[in-house]
N, C-alpha and C positions, 0 to 999 in steps of 0.2 A: 704239726707237733714240733715244739721248740725243745731241743735236746736238754738244755740246761735250765729249763723253767721249773721252779719249785712252787709255783702258785698253788695254794690250797693245802700244802703239806705242813704238818706239825712236827717240829724237830726239837728234841731235848738234847742239850749239849752240856755235859758235866765239865767242871773246871773252866767255865766260860767267862770269868771275870777278868782275865788277863791272858797275854800270850797267844798261843795257838788257838785255844778254845774261844777266846774273845773274837779273834779274826774269823774263825769259822762261823760263829753266830752272826757277825756282821754280814758276811758274804752270803749266807743262806737267806737272811732277811732281804738283802739286796735282790736276790733272785726269786723273791716272792713267798718264801716260807714264813710261818710264824714260829718263833723260837722261844724256848724256855731257857732262861739264864740261871745257872746253878753253880754255886760254890759254897763254902762253909759260912761266909760272912754275908748277912742280909744286906748291909749297906752297900757292899760292893756289887751284889746282884742288882740292887735297885738302881745304882748309878749306870751300870752297863745297859740295863733294860731301857732306862730313860734315854741314853745316848742313841740306842738303836731305834727307838720309837721316833725320836726327833729326826734322825737322819733318813730312815727308810720307811717310816710309818705312813707317810702321805695322808696324814690326818686320822689314821687308824692305829689301834694298838697291835703291834706285831711282835712285841717282846714282853715276856712275863717272868718276873723274878721268883724263884723258889729256892731258898737256901737249903743246902743238903750236905751233910758230912757222909761221904760215901762209905766210911768205915762202919756205919750203923745200918743194918738191914731195915729197921723201922723207918729211918729217914729216906732210904731209897723207895720204900713202899709209899711214903708220903709224897715224894717227888712225882711218882707215877700217878697217884690218886689226884693230886692237885692239878696236874696237867690235864687229866681226863675231865675233871670237874670244870676246868676253864675252857678247854677247846675240844673236848670230846674224844680224842684219840691221840695216838703217837704213831706217826708214819716213819720217822727217821730218828734213830738213836745214835748219838755220838758219845762214846765212852772216851773222854779225853783226860779226866782228872787222874793224877798219879803222884806218887811221892818217891823221894830218894834221900833218906836221912843219913845214909852211911857212905863215906868215901874212904876206901882203904882195902886192905887184904880181907878176903873172905874168912881167913883163919881167925880174925879178930871180931867178927860180927857176932852179936849175942843172938840167942834163939828168939828173944823178944823182938829185936830189930828185924830179923829175917821174916818172922811171922807178920810183922807190921807191913813190910814191903809187899809180901805175897797177898796179904789181905786187901790192901788198898789197890794194888795194880792188877790183880787177877781175880780174887774172889768177888770183889765188889762188881767188876764187869760181868762176871758169870751171873751173879744174883740179879743185876739190873736187866740184863738180856732176858733172863727167864721170866721176869715180871712183865716184859713188853712183848715177847714173842707170841704168846697165845692170841692176842688181838690181831697181830700181823698175820698169823696163820688163818684166823677166821676171815680176814679180808682178802686173803691170797695176795698180799702186797706188803712189803716192808724192807727197809734198808738199815743195816747196822754197820757202823763205822767205828773201829777201835784204833785210837791213836797210840801206836806202839813206838818203836825206836830202832835205829840201826844197831843199837846195843844188843838187840835180840838176835842179830846176825853174826856176831863175833864175840869172842871172849874179851874180858877186861881184867887187868890186875887190880883195879881200884873200884869198879862198879859191878862186881860179880853178881850180887843178889838182884840188883836192878835189872841187869841184862837177862838173868834167868826169868824174871817176871815178864819181861818184854817178849822173850821167845815164847813163853806160855800164851801170851795174847795172840800171837800168830796162830797157834794151834786152836785156841778158842774160836777164832773166826772160821777156821777150816772145819771144825766140828759142827758149828752152827750151819755153815753152808751145806755140809753133807747131809745133815739131818733134816733141814727145813727147806732146802731148795725145791723140793717137790711142791711146796706151798707158795712158791715165788717169794720167799724171804731170803734176801741176800745178806752176806756178811763179808766185809773186807777190812784189811788193816792199812794204815798209813805208817810208814817208818821214816820219820824225819831224821836228818843228820843234825849237825850243830846249828841251832836256830837262836837268834838273838832274843831270848826271853829271860825273865827273872829266874826261872827254873834252872837254866844253864849258865847263869851269870859267872860262876867260878871258872868256866871254860872260855869266856870271851872278854871279861872285864879287864884282865891284865893283858896288855898288848903282846908281851912275849909269849904267853900261853896261847893267845889267839893265833899268833903267827905259826906256832908249832901245830896247832889244831887244824889249820887250813892249808899247811904247806904242801901236803900230798894230794889235795883235792883238785881236780881239773879246773874248777871255777875259781879256786884260790880265794874264796871268801866265805863268810858266814851267811846263813840263810835268814830270811825274814818270815814272821808268822804268816803274813798274807800269801807267801809262796807255798804254804801248806793248805791254806783255806780253799784254794781253787780245786785241789784234789778232792776235798770233802764234798764240795758242791757237785763235782762230777760223779762221785760214788753214790750220792743221794738221788741223782737225777736219772731221767730216761736214757741219757748217754751211756750209763753203766749198766743197763738192764741185763746184759749178758755176761756180767763180770761178778764172780762170787768166789769166796775162799782164797782170795789173793792178797798180796802185800805190795803196795806201791812204795818204792824206795825213793825218797826225795832228799838228796844229801849233797848236791853239788858234785856228784861223782866220787865221793870219798871212798865208797866201798868197792869201786872197780879199779882204783888206781894204786 
């Protein structure tokens, strides 16, 4: 048994047309999985799927594009249905898609913006997990990975609602682990620190802000998307068969310094 082999596994990765999600999809395909590429824009999904098929397909289709706006339950249902129609099942679910439209004091956030953040970052993950878990329970096998953030581990004067949503994701994974562990369904979180993605561009594009953001971290640098992808491969594989309900913090040491 090869611990990190994902051959024969079917993985759905939301928010997988750029950044961390795209890196996870590439690395899972590299390790043998078939991956569903999903984000809001069809052309972006098709491009990433084509890239993965060319790089890791070895003459076979290993990536399948399914556009989905996670804010709409009917589109989540369609994502699951299309995956099953294409490849029969879902072995691994990676909830990576998230939003953060607000930067500033929580006293200024509107109810609409707060609900939007909670809907996209928590409710959609809850809904998608509930759509997939029954088949995992029936097979007595399944891995759920939620990409959270170190924001869920500490308070913030400018990212309050986002941090609350990411803390809720930790608890979502714990609840799934506690309820479905008896069926060999595992759920874990990854909590990245500052990663060089478009999502976090405001925190690294300006050299002065980047220097402040990394000054107290032991590794003194920003992370790369691929440095998160390996953790997802681990959590999806046999190597993590005894790990559930946990959070892997990958932040260059920022939260311990």
